[in-house]
N, C-alpha and C positions, 0 to 999 in steps of 0.2 A: 572589696566585696568580690567573691568568686563563687564557683559552683558548690564548693564544699560548705561555705558559709550559708548559702541558700538552702542546701540540704539539711543542715543542722537547725536552722530557724524553722524549717517546715516539718522537721521530725521525720524525714524520709531519707532514703539512701541517695548517694551521689548518682548511681545509675538511674534511679527514678527521675531525678531532675534532668539528667541527660536525655532520657526518653521523651520527657515533656517538651524540652527545647527542640527536639528533632521530630516532634509530632507523631510519636508512636501511638497506636490506637488501644494498647492493652493497659492503659492507666485510667482509673476512674475519673469522672468529671469533677467530683469533689476534690480529689487530690490535685488535679490540674488547676482548678480555680484557686486553691490555696497557694500553690507554688507561684502561679502567675501574679497573685496579689502581693506576695512577699517580694518578688522580683521588681514589681512596679513601685512598691513603697520604698525600696532601697536603690532605685535607679539603676538596677542591674540590666545590662544588655549583653547577651551572648556574643562572643568574639566574632562568629561568622556573620551575625546580624549587624554588628557594629561596622564590620568591613563593608557590607552591602550598603548600609546607609551612607557611609563616607564616600564610597566610590560610585554609588548608584548602579553598581553592577555586581552580580553574584557569580558570574562565570558559570551559570547553570543554563542548560538548554532543555526545555520540556519536550518529551517525545510522546505523541498521542497517536494511538491506533484508532482512527475515527470510525464511527458507525455502530449502529446496534447489531449489524451483522459485520463485524470487523475482521480484517485479516490480523494475523498475529505471528508469533515466532515459528509457527509450523509452515508458513508460506515462504518457499525458498527464494523467490524473487525479492520480496521485501527484506528478508534477512540479509541478503547480499548487499542490497542498497544501503541498509542501515549500518552494516558493518563498515562499508566504505565511508559513510557519513561520520560514524563514531571515530574512526582513525583520523580523519581530517580535522574534526572538531577538537580532538585531543592535541593535535599539532598546534592548533590555534589557541590552546589553553583553556578549553571548556570541558566540563563534565556533563553527563546526560542524566536527566531525571524522568523516569517513566511514570506516566499517569494511568490510572485504572479507570475504565468507564463502566465497570460492572455495577457500581453502586454510587449514586450521587447523594449529596447531603439532602436530608429531608426538607430543609428550609430553602432549597433551590440553589445552593452554591454549586458552581459548575466549573468548567475548565478555566474560564477567565478568573474566577475567584481564587482557584488554586494556583494559577500562574502568579497572581499578585501576592498570594500568601507566601509562596516560595521565592518571590522576587526573581523569577526566571528572566534572562535577558532576551530570550526568543524561543520559538517553538518550531519543530518539524512535525507536520501532520500527515500521517500515512493514510491513504484513501481506503475507506471501507464502503459499506452499503447502508442505506437508510440512515443518513447522517443526522446526528443530533442537532437541534437548533442552536445549541451552545457553540458549535463550531463556527457558525456565522457570526455570533457575538464576539468570539475571540478574534476572528478575521478582521472585524471592524474596530477592534479595541485600540489599535495603535501599537500593540505588542508585535514586534517583528515576527512574521510567520512564513514558513515555506511549506507548500503543499507538494506532495509526491503523488502523481496521478490524481490530483485533486485541484481544480481551478479555484484559486483564491483571488478576490478582487479588492481587498482592503488597501488603504493608502500605504500601509507599511508591510504589505504582504507580497509574495511572489509564488510562482509554482513552476514545476519542472516535470516533464513527461516525455516519453518517446513520441515520435510523429505517428500517431495511430492511423491516420489516413494513408500514410505511406506504407505502413505495415501491411494493410489490406491490399494496397496496390501491388506490392511486391509478391504477395501470395497469388493473386489472380494472374499476374503476368507469368509467374513460374508455371502455374497450372496450364495456362493457355499455350505456352511454348512446348509443353510436353503432350499437348493434344487433348487435354481434358476440357469438356464443355459443360458437363453437369456438375455444378459446384454447390455445396451446402455449407452451413455455418452452425456451430454450437457455441453459444456464449453464456454469460452469466445473467442474472436477473435484470429486468428492465430498470431497476433502481441503480444499477452500476453505470456511471457515466463513461468509464473506459470501455465497457462492453458495448455500449450504444455507439461510441465513436468508431469502434472497429467494425461493427455491423453496418453502420452508415457508410463507412469507407469501402466496405466490401460491395455493397449494393451499387455505389457510385462506380467502382472499378468494373464490375460485371457489365453495367450499362455502357461504359465507355468502350468495352471490347465487343459490344453488340450481343452479349449473352443474356439469356433469360434469368429472371429471378423467380424461383418457386417458393412461396411462403411455407409449404410443408417441409422444406429442407432447411428452414431457419428455426432453430429451437433454442429457447433460453432455459438454462438450468437454474439452480438455486444459488450458486456461488462459483468460484473459480477452481474448486477442488476436484480431485479425481472421481469421487463418487457421483458428483453432479454430472460430469461428462459421461460416465457409464450409464446413468439412468436416462439422460437425454438421448444418447445413441440408441438405447433400447426402444425408446418411444418412436424415434424416427424409423427404425427398422420395422416396427409394428404397423406403421401408418401406410406402408406400401413400398413401391420401388425406391431404393435409396440412391443418392447421387454417386457418381464415380469418384468424386474428390470432395474433401471436406476440410475447412479451416476451423480450428478450435481456438478460442480467444486466449487460451493459456496452455502451457505444456501439461499442466496437471489435468485439465479437461481432456487434452489429447490422449493422455495415458488411459483415462477412463474410457474414451472412445475405442481405443485399440483393444482394451479388455473385453468390451461388449461385442466387438466384431469377431474376435477370436472365439468367444463363447458361442456365437452363432455359427461358427464354422467358416467364417469369411477370412480371406487373407489380405494382409497389408504389405505392399500396395496393389497386388494383383486384382483384388475385388474392389478395394477403395483406397485411394491415396489420402494421406493425412498430413497436414501441416499444423504445427502448434505455434506458440508465441512465448518468448521469454529466454529460451536457451538455458534452462536450469541444468544442473549437473546430471540429473537422472536421465535427461533426454538423450544422452550419448550412449546409455547402456540398455535402452529398451530393445526389444527384438520385433521388428527391425529398429535400428536407431532412428530417432525422430528428426525429420526435417522441420526446421523451426525458424522463426524470425527472432534474431537476437536483439534484446534490449541491453544496452551497455550499462549494466548495473553499477560497475565501479565508477564510471563517469557520472552517472546520475547522482550517486551518493556524494561524490567529491564536489560536484557543482552545487548541489543543494547546500553543503556546508559553506562553501565560499560565498554563495548568494546570501545566505542567512547572516554570515559574519559582516558582509558589506551593508546589509539592511540595518543591523544593530548599530553600526558605526556611521550610518548616514552617508555612505559612499555611493549607494545606488538608490533609486526609487523603486516603486513596485515594478516587477518585471515578470515576464513569462518566457520560458526557454523550452524548446523542443529538441530532442536528441535524435540523431539519425539512426534508424534501425538497419540491421544487416541480415540478409537471408543466409541461413546455414543449411546446405543441402546434405541430407543423409538418406537412409534407405527407405523411409516410409512413403516416399513419393517417387514412384517409377514412371515410366512412359505411359501415357494414356492411349486411347484409341484414336485413330485418325479422325480429323474433323469430318462431321457428317455421317459417321458410322452409326449403325443402329444398336440399341441396347438389346441384349438377349433376354 
């Protein structure tokens, strides 16, 4: 019994049977049911499924961009992390299977159901905002999972992220050493755990240096993208005197901040110094080039792959790893006014 025989018995083409085996959506439910019934009657198991049943491993890793407001392939930080992850998983003998979250099954089948359907050996979950409850169910399921910028607590899960408190501490220390005392923040929505971590870290660092925290200089945008930074900076400028220095929770937000400042006729860093976070490639080519806190994207991706591999093979238990950030000094953060000087 082979795929050609199944096609002949069902009265369909070989390609149709192949699409049904590989779960294509452009085949009618009637045809699917007919082919599946013939396969079951004749005890036919596709070769890839047979291998999975025999070894209990598919060598497939599910990739999930989590959240109703999810990041995707347009976000340069996660693209670089995922590229490093892909290369390392390839070396380890795994392929990646990308899951869509745009439309869930009407009967409630979710990430966990799809992971079981495709027999994935594990998952990498990329942090987004407004996480679906299904992420928690997958985390608790026993399927090995690694979260990137997303805390997972399941017995078979782990997560990896940069040290977000240290990111904020490095920013404040650099501003302070240059003489800046009026420091603001633009982050993502309050639904973003990473943005909250960086905001909390910034407040803690400001207080440790004896600097004031002014709520009107802390603005949350809609996401981590450039347009959100642009709109948030415009709101800050409309609300009254702006800070002399600003930390943006991502480089894309910082690019939006700089665009809004230039549109208002303000200069960077002469009127406002700006520091971003991520060190995406574009940050080197802005005018002025963006001072930023580098997240080691290659290291995060490779470590995520190695941690997931070890979770799959039972070589480690649930784990959490933080990666050291690095301040990259460029032109968007010049010397501030001497401590105690008055604003004009």
